C-alpha positions in Angstrom: 112.7 209.5 75.6 113.2 211.3 72.3 110.6 212.9 70.2 109.9 211.9 66.6 110.7 214.8 64.2 107.6 213.9 62.2 104.8 213.6 64.8 106.6 215.1 67.9 105.6 212.0 70.1 108.3 210.8 72.5 108.7 207.2 71.4 112.4 206.6 71.0 114.5 205.3 74.0 118.1 206.2 74.8 119.4 202.9 73.5 117.4 203.1 70.3 119.0 206.5 69.6 122.4 205.2 70.5 122.0 202.4 67.9 121.1 204.9 65.1 123.7 206.1 62.6 123.4 208.5 59.6 122.7 205.5 57.3 120.5 203.6 59.6 116.9 204.4 60.3 114.2 203.4 62.8 110.5 203.4 62.3 108.4 205.6 64.6 105.7 203.6 66.4 103.3 206.5 66.4 103.3 207.7 62.8 105.1 204.8 61.1 107.7 207.1 59.4 111.4 206.5 59.3 113.8 208.6 61.6 117.6 209.0 61.4 120.3 211.2 62.9 122.3 214.1 61.5 125.4 213.0 59.6 127.6 215.8 60.8 126.6 215.7 64.5 126.9 211.9 64.6 130.5 212.0 63.3 131.4 214.8 65.6 130.1 212.8 68.6 132.2 209.8 67.4 135.4 211.8 67.1 136.6 211.3 70.7 136.6 207.6 70.3 139.0 207.8 67.4 141.2 210.5 69.0 141.5 208.5 72.3 142.3 205.3 70.3 145.1 207.1 68.3 146.5 208.7 71.5 146.5 205.4 73.3 148.2 203.7 70.4 150.8 206.4 70.1 151.6 207.3 73.7 151.4 203.9 75.3 153.2 202.2 72.5 156.0 204.7 72.6 156.2 204.6 76.4 156.7 200.8 76.6 158.2 200.4 73.1 156.0 197.4 72.6 153.3 196.5 70.0 151.3 194.6 72.5 151.1 197.6 74.9 150.3 199.8 72.0 147.4 197.6 71.1 146.2 197.6 74.7 146.5 201.4 74.8 144.4 201.7 71.6 141.8 199.4 73.1 141.7 201.4 76.3 141.4 204.5 74.2 138.4 203.1 72.4 136.7 202.2 75.7 137.4 205.7 77.2 136.3 207.3 73.9 133.1 205.4 73.9 132.4 206.6 77.5 132.8 210.2 76.3 130.9 209.6 73.0 127.7 208.3 74.6 126.8 211.5 76.5 127.8 213.6 73.5 125.6 211.5 71.2 122.7 212.1 73.7 123.1 215.8 73.8 124.4 217.0 70.4 122.9 214.5 67.9 119.3 215.3 66.9 116.8 212.9 65.4 116.0 214.0 61.9 113.9 213.1 58.9 116.1 210.9 56.7 117.3 212.1 53.3 115.7 210.4 50.3 118.3 208.7 48.1 
């Protein structure tokens, strides 16, 4: 469980935090205020997914000289990148008070 940055109650589950992004907010069940995640930290946590996808596309496509295998390599890279991204998102992305726009 994750604590709300407003009221400090632990009301957010792992999957609720995983579904958050810098432009998406959730409402705290305790204090009824909106909560988001840090823009910089969320993008840094998502970086492995893009890096693995590009590496899979590049290396697998070059190894087999085939567009189909390149696409399969990119898809495999996305899956592997998501497996790396989820623990990173858990540890390095804090819940924050959203910016007013």
